[in-house]
N, C-alpha and C positions, 0 to 999 in steps of 0.2 A: 513476514513476519511469524513466527513461528515458535511452537512451544519447545522443542527438543529441534536438533541438525537435522540438516536436508542438503540433497543435490540436485543439481540441475538436471531433467530428463527431458534432453531435445525432441522435439514434436515437430515434424517437416510439414510444412504449411507455406502454400503462397502469401504473396503480399498483394493487399487490397485497400481500394479508398475505399468508404462508408459513403455511403447512398442511404435513403430511407427506403423503409419497406420493400425490400429487393432481397432476392435470395442470390447467390453467385456462385460459378461454379469453376474451380480451376482447370485451368489449360494444361498443368503440369502433373494435376494428380487428380482421383475422381471424387475427393472432399467439396463438400459446399460449405456456405458459409452465410447463416441468414443476418441481418442486418433490419432492425428495428426504428423506425423515428421515433426517438424519446423527445418530445417536442415542450414538455410543458413542466414546467420548474417547482420542486416540491422542497427545496433546500438550498440555500447558500452563504458563504461569508465570503463578501468580498475585502475582510478586515479592513474596512476605510475608516473606522477609530481608533485613534493613535492612543496606546496605552492602555484598552480595554480590551478583553478577551470575553465573547460572547459568554456567558454562564447560561443561557437557555438551552443553548446549542452544546457547548464543550464542558466536559470534567475530565477531572486528571486522575492517572493512575498516579501513588506514592509508593516511593519504597524501591526495592530489588527484588531481582529474580527470582527469590527465595519465596514473595508473595504469592507467588503462582505462574509467571511468566517466564521463568526460564532460561534455556539458552545459553548459560553461564558468563551473561554479560556482565559489565563493570562499571555500568553506571547506576547512580542512585536516581529515580525519577524524583522531580517534584514538582510545587505549584509557584514556585518564586518566579519574579520577574526577571530574576536576570537567567532564569531557563527557558520560559516562555513568555513572549510580550507581543504587541501589535505595535510598529511603526512604520511610516510613511508607505502607509497602505499595503503590510506585508505582516504575516506572522511569520514571528522569528522562534525557532526551537533551538536551544543555541545550548553545547556541549562545553563543559567545561572541565580541565582536571583542576581538582580541588580534593584537600581531604574534607569529607560530609557523609557523616551518620556510617562510619567505617568503611564508606567507599572512597576510590580515589578521583571519580567522575562522578560529574551529574548532566542531567538531561532532564526531557519533559515529554511527556507521553501523555497525547489528549484524545479521547473519545468521545462520540455521541450516546452512549449507552444509556438506556433509561431515560433521554432527552429526544432521538429522531434516531427512526430503524426505517426500513422498506424492504419489500421484497420488490424485484425487479427495477430495470430503468438503468439510465445513465449517471454513472457517477465517476466525476474527473476532478483533478486537482490540477493547477497550474504552479509548478514547483522547481527551485535550483538546489543540487542538492550540494552537501557542501565534497571534502574531498581527504585522500590520506587513510594510509591503512588504521584499519582500527575503527572507520567511521561507518554506520549503518543506519542510514536512513529508510523510510518506509510508509507506505501509504496503502492500507489495508480495510478488509471487513470481516466481522466474525458474528457468527450466528447470536441471534438475540438468545437462544433459548441454552446459551452455553451455560450459566449457572443449574440449570437445571438436567442436562444430558451432559456435561462436559465437553472435552476437546478430545477427540477430532469429532466427536459425532456431529456438534453442531454446524461445522463447515467452518472453513477459511478461505477467501478469498484474495490473494496477494496480489494489489494493483499494479505497484512499484516496489521492488528493492531494488537496493544498490550497495556495490561492496564499495568502499570507498579506494582501495586500489585498484578498482577499475571503472575510469571516468568517463570510459566511450561506452559501456553494457548495464544495463534492468535487467532485471526479471520478472514476470507475470507467473504467478503459480496459485493451484489449488490444495489444498488437504481436505482430505474426511477417511469416515473408518476404511482401511485397508489400503490408503492412500497418503500417509500424512509424514511428516516428518522427513527422511531420508527416501521414504517413496512416493514423495510428492508428485504432480503432475505439475511442469513447468516448461516456458520456453524462455530464451533471452533474444533482447533486440539490439544490437551493437550500431550507434552511428556512425555516420562517414565524414569524415573532414569537420566533426565537432564533440563536443563533450557535454554532457550533463550539468556540470560541477563550473562553467563558465556563463551559463544562460539559462532563461526559462523554458521549460518543456512543459505540455499539457498531457498526463498521464490518466487514463481512463479505462473504464469498462463499460459495454453496453450488455447488460445481463437480460434474460428472460427463460421462460419455461424451456430448460434442457438445452440451453447454451450460453456461453457465457466469452464475450467479444474482446478483446484486449489491444489496444490502439494506444500510440504515443504520435502527437503531433496528428492525430485525424489520418493516420496511417494504420489500419488495421492487421496486426499480424499475425493473430492467432486466435482460435476458437476452439474451446473446449467442453465437449458435449458428454453424457451418461457413457457412450461408447469409450469414451476416452481414458475416463476412469478406471481403478480394477476394484472397486467395490460401489457400496451404495451412496447414490446420486443424492445430496442432502444439501440444494441450494434452491428450494423452493419454498422459504419461509424467512422472515424479516431477518435484516445485517445490519448492522451498527459499524459507524465508521470509526477508523483508529489512525493517528498519524503520531509518528516519534521518528526519535534522531538515539539508536542507539551504539553503545559504546563496546567494541569487544566482542565476546561471543563466539559463538560455533559456527556461524556463517562469515564471517571474515576475519574473524584473529584478532587479536590485541594489536593496540597502539602502536609504534614503535618511537624512536628518539625524533625523529624526521615529521612524525604528524602534528601539526599546526593545533594549537587550540587558545582560545574559545574560536569555534566555529559553529555558523549556524546552516539550518535549512529553513530557506525562506520560500513560504507559500503566497502565493498572489491570490489564490481564491480558492473555495470548495464549494462547487456545485451540483446538485443533485436532480435527476429529470425524470418524467415518467412517460408512458404514452397515454394521452388524451382520450386516443380512439379506443381505448379497450374499457 
């Protein structure tokens, strides 16, 4: 989820299953991938208390893209229970088609800024995405120094982004100085005989000094290192978590008459780990 438009840049790497404290070498390429055992939990929200969002962990962005998060999106973000609630052990971020504060849609954007951030570790969430043209769910991290240095100098790690009209495909991306927006470094992962909008999937990264591993359902499908980016590596400081459901915007385009409202992005849990051996 970035502040301006982006395109996908395909980086070829082989698929791996993650095991602790190993370095994998691909048979198909000369690439190596480092995998670390992040085994101590540092933050978790299981969303197991109905109707209560834990405000010790989560805050809300309120307003539209003109407040500073851009992309020509169409929604107004609120903190209303109509747009963000906990039900049956799930966080529901619900997009609605309604006239509200000058916008034609509402949704929610939750974030841990000033409540929780961490340098390195395993960040994961179990999510079921909505479907249809114009839906843009995302689970991502933003550098905690964003208010001091601005974007993209703060760095951005998109763990999962989905276009609602592409229900079998998600992307993982990094943005930084010299490789932001349309120049971001990104790779997509496509499901076979399955969809992201019909069931839950685990989206995560394992992040350490000079690498970020991307995985879906424990399949490690990409690693990004300083050698892969076209500018300064800005991923060695604390980042906070953002989960949101945008409507329209530059990434996937506006909804159509066939797009169903209301719809929810369902989050079963969010968990963060560190390596206790460090």
